[in-house]
N, C-alpha and C positions, 0 to 999 in steps of 0.2 A: 070168915076164914077159919079153917079147921086147925087143930093143934099141930098137925104134921106140916102145915103150910106156914108155920110161924115165920115172921121176918127175922132177919139177923141184923146185927149192927152194921155189917159191911154193906148190905144192900137193902135198906129199909123200903118196904113196899110203898110207903107214902111219898117216896122220892120219885115214883113213876108218874107220868102224866095220867090224869084220871081217865080220860077217854081211852088211851092206849091200854091201861090196865083192865078196864071194863070190857073192851072189845076182845082182848086176849082171853079173859075169863069166859066170855061167851063162846069163843071158838073152842076152848078146852071143854067146856060143859057139853057142847053139841058135837064133839069130835066123832062119835059113831054115826050119827046121821050124815055128817059131812063126808065121811069115808064112803057111805052108801051113795051119796050124790056123785062122788068121784068115780065110783064103779059104774054107775048108770051113765055118766057122761062118756066114760071110756067106751062102753058098749055102743052108745049112740053115735059116737064120732068115728069109731074104727073103720066102718065100711065107707063112710063118706070121705075120710082122709085118704083112702087108697085111690080115689079118683083124681087126686091132684096130679096134673100133668104138666109137661113143659110146652111153652110156646117157642118153637124152633125157628120162627121166621126172622129174617134179617131186619125186617121193619120194626120188630119188637125192641130192637136195640136202640131205637130213637124215640124221642118224645113225640106225642101227637102234635101235629102242626109243624114239624121240622121241615124246612124248605127242601131238604135233600130227598125226602121220601116221595113226593108226587112225581118227579121225573122218573124215579126208579120204578114206581108202580105203573106209570104210563108205558115204560119200556116193556114190562112184563105183559101188560094187556095187549099192546100193539103187536108184539112179535111172538105171542103164544108161549110165554114163559122165558126165563132168563137163566135157567140152570143147565150148565154144561159140565160134564165130567170128562177129563182127558185121561185115557188109558194109554200108557207108554210102555214099550218093551224094546229091547235091543235085538237086532237081527242083522248079522254081518252080510247076509245074502238077501236083504230086503229088495234091492234093485235087480232082482233076477226073477225069472218066471216062477221058480219054486218059492222064493220069498214072498212074492205077491200072492201066490196061491195060499200060503199059510196065513197071510194077512186077511185074505178074503174069508177064510174059515173063522178066524177070530172075530172079524167084523160081523159076520152073520150070527155068531154066538152072542155077541154083545147086543145086537139088535133084537134078539129074542128075549132079553131080560124084561120081566114085568116092570113097568114104570119108565121104560126108554121109548121116546117118540121116534128117534131116528139116529143114524150114525153118519159120520163123514170120515173117510180114510182114503188113502191112495187107491185102494181097491174099488171104492165107489167112483172115484174120479176116472179110473181106468174104464169102468163100465160106460160112463158118459162118452169118453173118447172113442170107445169101440162103436157106439151107436152113431157117433158123428162120422166115423170112417164109412159105416154102412150107408150113411146119408149120401155120400158122394157117389155111390154106386146105384142109387135109386133113379128111376126115370123122371120122377116128379117130386118137386119140393114139398107139396102139402103132406106127403107121407111122412115127413119129419116127426109129426106128432102122432103117428100111428105105427111106429116101429115095433115089431113084435114077431112072434113065431120063430121060424128058423133063422131069420136075419139076426135076431137078438142072440140066438143061441150059437151062432157061427163062431168058431174059435179062431183067433188070430195066431199065426205062427209066433209072433212076438207081441207081448202085451203093448198096446199103444202108448201107455204112459211111460214105457221104457224106451220108446223109439227115439233115436238120436236125430232122425231126419224129419220128425214131425214138429213143425214150429208151434202148433197149438199145444202139443204135449209139453214142449219146453216151457212155454209160458205158464201152463198150469202147475208144473213142478215148481217154478219160481214163485208163483202166486201163493201156493199153499205150504211153501217151505216155512217151518216153524209151527205150522198147525198139524200137518199130517206126517211130516218127516223132518229130519234135520238136514243140514247142509251136506254132511258127509254121506248121507243115504244109508246109514246103518241103524237108525232108530225110527221105529214106527210109532205114530201117535194117532189114536182114534178118538174123535170128539163124539161123545154120547150126549145127545140132547134129550133132556128128561121131560116127561109129562108133568105139568103142575100137580102137586100132591093132592089138591082138592078134586082133580079130575080122574084119579086112578085109585083102585083099591089097594095097590101095593104101597106099603109104607116106604118113606124115603130111606129109612135105615136098611130095610131089606134089599132095596134096589142097590144101594151103595155096597152092601156086603156081597151081593151077587156079582157086581162088577169087579170088586176086589178079588174074589175067588178066581175069576177068569184071568185077571191080570197076573195073579200069583202063579197060575198054571203056565204062564209064559215067562216067569221070573221077572215080571214087570211091576208097575206101580200105577196108582191113580192119584189124581189131584183135581182141584176145582173148588168153587164155593160150596157146593152141596157136601163135599167130602169134609171140608173144614168144619162146617156147621154140625154135621152128623157126628164127627169124631169129637168135637168140642163138647157136645151134649152127652156123648157116650162117657167121656171122662168125668163130666160133672155128676152124672148119675152114679158112676162107680165111686166117686169121691164121697157122695152122700151116704152110700151104703157102708163104705169103709169107715168113714168118720163115725157113723152111728155105732158100729160094733167096737172098733178099736179104741175110740175115745172113752167109751163106757168101761172097757177093760182097764185102760191106763188110769182113768180117774178113780176107779175102784181100788186099784193097787195103791195109788197115791194117798187116798183118804184113809185107807186101812193103816198105811204107814204113819199118817199124822194123828189118827184118833184111835186106832186099834179096836174098831167096833164094826161088826158086820151090819148091825141095824143102821148105824149112821153112815154106812156106805150106801145102803139101799135107798135111804130116804132122798138124798139129792138126785140119785139116778132116776128114781120114780117121778120126782118133781119135774125133771127135765123131759122125761118121756111123755108124761101127761101133757105138759105144755106143748110139746111138738105135735102131739096127736090133736089136741084141741085147736091149735093154730092152723094146722093143715085143713081141718074140717071147716074152720071159719073162712079160710081162703077159697075153698071149693064153693061154699055158699055165696061168697062175694064175687065169684066169677074170675078170680085172679089165677094166673098160671106161673109156674116157675120159669126162671130164665137162666142164662149162663152164669150168673153170679149167685144163684140161689142155693148152691151146695153149702154156702156159708151160713144158711139159716140154722142148721143144726149146731154149728160152732158157736154162734152168738147166743142162741137160747141156752146152750150149755154154760157159757160164761155167766150170764145173768142168774140162772137157776142155781148153779153150784156156789157162786159167790154169796148169794143170799142165804143158802142153807148153812154154809160154813160159819157165817157170823152167828147164826142161831146155835150151832153146835158149841162154839167157844163160850158164848154167854150161858148156855144151859149147863155146860160142864163147870163153869165157875160157880154158878148157883148151887149145883149139887155138892161141890167141895165146901161151900159155905154152910151146908146143913139143911138145905131145902129138900123136900120130897120131890120125886119126879114131876108131879103135877105142879107143885109150887115153883119148882125151878123153871118149868116151861112158861108159866105165867110171868115169872120174873124176866126171863129172856125176851118173851114177846112184848112185855111192857116197855122194856128198854129199847127194843129194836123196831117197834111198830112204825114209828114215824120215819126213822132212817131207811127202812126197807121200802115203805110206800114212796118216800121221796126219791130213793134211788131208782125204782122202777119207773116212776113218772119222768124223771130226768132222762132215763134211757129212752123212753118213748118219745120225748121231745127231741132228743138227739137224732134218733132215727127218722122222725117225721121231717127233720130238716132236709133229708134227702129228696123230699117231694119238690123242692125248688130246682132240682137238677133237670137237665135237658135230655138225659139218656133214660130210655124206658126201663131197662132192668134195674137201674139205680133207684128210680122212683118206686118200682114194685118192691124192691128189697126194703126200702124205707117203710112202706106200708106193712109188709110182712113182719118186720122186726118191731115196729111200734105195737102191733097186735101181740106179738110174742112176749114183749116186755110186760104188757099189762096182764097177759094170761099167766105169767109167772106168779103174780100176786094171788090169782085165783087158785093155782095149783098148790102153792104153799099153804094157803088157808084151808084147803080141802084135805091135804094129806099129812102135813107135819103134826098137828095135834094128835090125831088118831094113831099114826105110826110110831110117834115118840113114846106114847103111853100104852102101847099094845103089849100087854104081858110084862113080865119082869126079866126075861132073858136078854142079856147083853144090853141093858137099858142105858148104861152110862158110857159116854165116850171117854177114852183114857188119854193120858199124856203121851205125846209123841216121843220117840227115841231122840235124844238130843235136845229136847225142848228147854231144858235148863240152860243149855248153852245159847239157844236162841234168845231166851229172856235176857241173858247177860249181854248179848250183842245188841239187842234192841235198846237196852239201857245205855250202853256205850255210845250208840248213835245220838241219843238225846244229849248225853254229856258233851259230845263233840259239837252238836248244834249250839248248845248254850255256851260252850267254852271258846268256840272259834267261829262266831257268826260272820265276821268279815272275810275269813278265808273261804268259807262256804259260799258266801255271796259273790266273791270274786270268781270262784270256780264256775258258778252258774252263769255269770256274765260272759266269761270266756267261751263256755259251751254254746251259749245263745249266739254269740258273734260268729263262731265257726259254723253253726247250723244255718244261719242266715246266708252266709257265703256259699254253703253247700246247696241250699235250695235254689240259689241263682244259677247253679250249674245243672239243674235237673233237665233232662231231655225226655221226650215222649217216644214211646215204642209204637210205631205205626206199622211195622211188619207183623201182620197177624200170625204168620207162621211161628214167630217167636213166643207165641202164647202156648206152644207145645215144646216138650223136651226135645233136644237135638236128636235123640235116639228114636223118636216117634216116627211112624211111617209117613205121616203127612209132611213133616219137615224134610225127611230124606227125599221124598218125591218132588217137593217144590225145589229143593236144592238141585236135583237132577235136571229138572225142567229149566231152571234158570241157567244152568251151565250149558245145556245142549239144545234147548229149543227157544232161547231168547228172552224168556221172562214169564213169570207166573201171575203178574198183576193184570187182571182182566177188567176192561171197562168199555164204555160205548159212547158214541155220538149219535143222536137222532136228528135228522134234518127233514124238513118237509119235502114231499115229492109230488110230481104231477100224477094224475091217474094213468096216463099213458106216457111211458118213457120216451124221450127224444135225445138226440145227440147233444144238443145244447145243455140240457140238464146234466147228463152224464159227464160232460166236460167240466161243468161247474163243480160237481162232486169231486172229480179227480184233481181239480185245482186245490180244493180244500185239503184233500189227502196229501198232495205234494207239500203243502205248507206244514201240515202236521208231521210228515216224515222229516222235514228239515229242522225241526225244533232241536236246539242244543242249549244247554243251560250254563255254558261258560260265561255268558252274560245275557242280556235281554235281547240280543240280536239273533234272529232265527237262523242266520247263515253261519253261526259258529259251529265248529266241529268238535266232536267228543267221541273218541274211539272206545271209551271204557264201557259204553252201553248204559251207564247210569245217567239218569236225567234225560233220557230220550225215549221215544216210542220205538220199541223193537219190532212192532208189526202194526200195519194199518191196512185193513182189507174191507171191501164192500162189494156190492153187486156190480158197481161200475168197473172194478178191476176184473171181475169174472167176465164181464161183457167185452172188455178190451182183449182179454186172453182168447175169447171165442172168435174174435175177428181175425185171428191168425188163419182160420179156415176161410178160403175164398167164398165158399158157398154161404157160410154164416155171415161173413162180412157184408154180403149183398142184401141181407135181410134187414128190415127196420129194427131198431133197438128193442121195441116192445115185443116183437116176435122172438128175438133171441132170449129175452127175459122169460117169456112164456115157456120156451123150450127148456130153459134152466129150471123153471118151476116144476116142469113135468119130470125131468130126469134126475134132478137133485132137489127133490121136493122139500125136505126138511131144512137143507142149507138155504135154499131160496126163501123159504118162509121166515127164516131167522134174520134175513137181511132186508126184506121188503114187506110192508103190510099189505095183506090181501084185501082187507076191507077198510073203509074210512072210519075215523073215530066219530064221536058224537057231533063234532063240528064240521064233518065232511072232509077232513084232512087225511091225506095219505103220507106215509113216512118211509124213509130209507135209513138203514142202520149202518154205521161204520164201526167195525169192531177194532178195538185198540188193545195192544199188549205193552206192558212196561215191566221193568224189573221190580219185583215185590220187595227185595232185600236191598233197600237204599234208604238214606237218611230222610227223616220226616220233612225237613225243610225243602229237600230236593223234590220230594213227592208233591208238596204243596205248590211249589213254583211250576212244576210240570203241569199240574191241573189248571193253574191260573193261565198258563200260556195256551193250553188247549181251549179253555173257555174264551180267551181273548180272540183267538183266530176264528173259532166257530162263530162268535158274535160278529166278527167283521165280514165273514163270507155269507152267513145266513142270519142277518140281524132281526128279521121279522118286520112285517108291516101289516097294512090292512088286508093284504091279499094272501099272506101266508104267515104261519107262526114262526117264531125264532127257533134256531137250532138249540139243542140241549145236550149237556154233558152229564153222564151218570154212570152207574155201575158199581160193582163190589169194591173195586180199587178206590173209588171216590168216597164211598160210604165209610169204609174202614179207616181211611186216612183222616177223616174228620171226626170219627167216633171217639178215639182216645183223647184228642184235643178237647172235645166237648166235656169228657169226663174230668180231665185235669182242670179245665176252667171251672167246672161245677164243684170240684173238690174244695176250692178256696171259698166259693160262695156258700156251699153247704156247711163248711167249717165255721164261717162267720155266723150263719143263721143258727147253727147248733150252739155255738158259744153264747150268742145273745139269748136264745131260748132257755138254755140251761142256767145261765146267769140270772135271768129273770125268775126262774123257778126257785133258785136258791135264795135270791133276795127276798122273795115272799116267805119262804120257809124260815130263814134266819132273821128276817126283818132287819137286814143290815146289808147295804151295798158293799161295804168294806169286806165283810166276810164272804160275800158272793164272789168278789174279785179275787180274794185270797184263795178260795177253793178252785178257781179256774186256772190260776197260774201253774201250780205243780202238775196239772193234767195237760195243759197246752204245751209245756216245755218238752216233754218226751216226744210228742208228735213232731214238733219242729226239729228236734235233734235226730230222730229217725229219718225224716225226709232229707235233712241236710246230709246225713251220713250216706244216703243213697246217691246224692249229688256228687260227693267226694269219691265214692266208689264207682262212679260212672254206671250205676244201675238205672235203667230207664223206667219211667212210669208206665205201667200197664193197667188193665182193668182192676186187678186185685189191689194195686197200690193207690189207685185213684180214689178209692172210697175210704182210705184208712183214717183220714183226719177226723171226719165227723163221727165215724164209728168208734174210734178209740176215745175220743172226747166223751162220748156218751157212756162208755163202759168204765173208764178209769175214774170218772168223777164220783162213782158210787162210793168208793173208799173214802173220799174226802167228806162226803155227807156223813158217813158213820163217824169219822174222826172228829169233825167239828161238833157234831151233836153230843158225843161223849165228852169232849173237852168242855163244852159249855155246861153240861150237867155236873161235871166235877168242880167247875168254878162256882156253880150255884151252891154246891155242898160246902163251900168255904175254903177250898184248896187254893193255893197259889198257882200262878201260871206254870211254874216249874213242876210242882207236884201234879198238876192236872196233866201236863204233857207226859210225865213219867207213867201215870196211871193209864192214859189212853194208849201209850206205846205198848204196854203190856197186855192190853185187852184187844182193842181194835187193830193195833199193829200186828199182833200175833195172828189174828183172823185173816188180815190182808196177806200175810206171808203164806199161810196155809192155802188160801183160795188161789192166790197167784201161782203158787207152785203146782197145784192140782191142774189148773187150767193150761199152763204152759206145757206140762207133760201131755195133757190131752190134745193140745194143738199140734204136737209133733206129728200126729197122723196126717195133717194136711201136707206136710213136706214130702209125703210119698205119692202125691198126685202126679198124673201125667199132664195136668193143665197148669201151666206156669203161673197164671194169676192166682190160682188157689194156693200154690206154694208161697207166693209173695204175701198173700193175705195172711196166711197162718203165721209166717215168720214175722211179718211187720206187726201184727196184733200182739204176738208174744213179746216182741221187743218193746212195744208201746206199753203193755201191761207191766212188764218189768220196770220200764222207766217210770210209769205211774206209781208203782210200789215205792221206788226210791224217792220220787217226788213227794209222796205223801208221808214218808218216814223222815225225810230230811228237809225239803223245801217248805212243806206245809207247816211243821212246827217252827221253823225259822221265821216265817211270815207271821204266825200267830203270836210269837213272843215280841215281834216288832209292833203289832197293832193292838195287842191286848195288854193292858197294864194290871198290876195287882190291886184291883179295887173291887168291891162287892158287885155282883151282877144281879139285876132284878129278876124275880121269878118269871116275869113275862117274856124274858129273853130266851127261855128254854123252849125248844121245839118238843 
């Protein structure tokens, strides 16, 4: 050790663990090669990290093997895709020749968009009716399938769909009401069936944007599963970019206010950026993709990286004030913090790895990403901090924050209160826990996926409009086996199933109950059997066999017919018919679940399946999303338990004490319970952002406990009493916790500007949990330590 690195009486170097001191000295000695390695890794990872993409499929939202996914995938395979966008606009003259002509132009424009397979509107139905009228004028029926030329081009004085004397037109208007128009006849709806993304060169985002532009030209709007998915990922990507820039700016301003040093602002920012870059490159190499919750990757890496470096800043500054040279101060800080930092990052990784037991795909992926990110933080700190901290002499020392003397005084007062009024503090904790438990019992799940967007967003406004005017935005399906050749008996069987489905009311379990509110009922049930019945209003068509009518439908409404009946058998030789269902999206979760159960029960009774035919199946976007958040909430408590057990085991090994491991868990579990309980009392529902908060917050806030307990035990080993040790730790680790928590909460305010509500929830709840964790570690943790630790000497082997 050189003279300028001399130890001082306040922080003797021989008090540092030998391995920690030697490893820190090695990192400092090799700081320039390590910076070169960091630069090389940055160059190598940069281009690879740019290839990290999003998995935008709905299947990715579920775990592999989830029983809900095979029926959904079967539906998509059987009927050529399951993505429909509804374009809606108002036209008071819709039910006139002029209005229908405008609708035809819009329909043709939508049909020409790249990525659109076909469209269905009143204009298309009118074309079919016109051909049917021509059919009655033909001398021979076989020409029904060869209508063309001048006969197709012949203009009718009144569009057939508007005829009041045409029974078939009346039936088709009633059949498609809610799909192509509303009951009042002043709102047009065009269903755009999309080509599966793997089969078209057009990106789904470009297709949705093109459809939205056309809708905007008519002062209309669009809705549907593809729109929600595209907009959701659009907001997630925007959040990621916004968080990256603004959190960096806000963190920089906060750290400058705390330490008044440009150098020590750049160091944590560069640690975070290098960690993100390397993590993204590793994810690309591993074949992982981002998901709808992955915008939080930047936020969590920022939490871990900034908190780690802030502890180093505080210890480095203390050592410099004690007379150490910059190099010696860095060795001193590293020696003191080596094990707490390693332990904190490892417990972070364990906490995030607990998300792997979840049943929701994005949550599992997020757990893997963050476990990798937590470990990469260690690498980034080792590569960057030694070299950047000792690079030149300019602005080498972090300064005291404005008002730091006041902070020190208040931290000491907190310890005095803990020691002077332990019973009062304990009673307060018990009351808060009791209230939180009662609040958790009140929690409800948010299953209306549109509530994942701000009320002002286009997707929410369009769904609200459709719910109010077209009967419901919840789209789902029933698949039933069908014969290769349709007959009247089979179609009657399907219509019987549909009648039972239309009769469902959830006033009680009796299908015959009535409910005029529209909630808890199917607002639309439609299949090829209904179209066939409507076609029979034409005497000529009624005389044909059902299969001939179906073939005619397939020719003149090709896309619509293909979406309702499989053209080819599956691998087992089975054909299927599809019954499209609509329900109100904006209704309570319990009501949605009961409705799905009723539909499944009725389908199971009408098409139970046997050795001759498969059973009917219920699936669709409405079913998947209703179950998705429930799975996440169920997983939340499972992952929280696994995280607590894994982190507790890690700390028991580190501290070699089950008691201290439990003591460290308590102040970090309490804030999570209180935050979730508060949500229950405020009637805030659990969404995707809130459903991950327990395990994530536990992994993040426990870092401070590790630093606190390690420093406390080191002070006890130096011969200090419990009270003296708590006072010392409160002024060192406590101060670092305040600075890091302040910086991170300020940085997390960026998430509150998101258009994606789960991101807002996540940012707000993590901030509240970190604030609660700070209070828990400054109040509850010292309270528990003074209860379980007595003023007796501690063996050296007890120090980590």
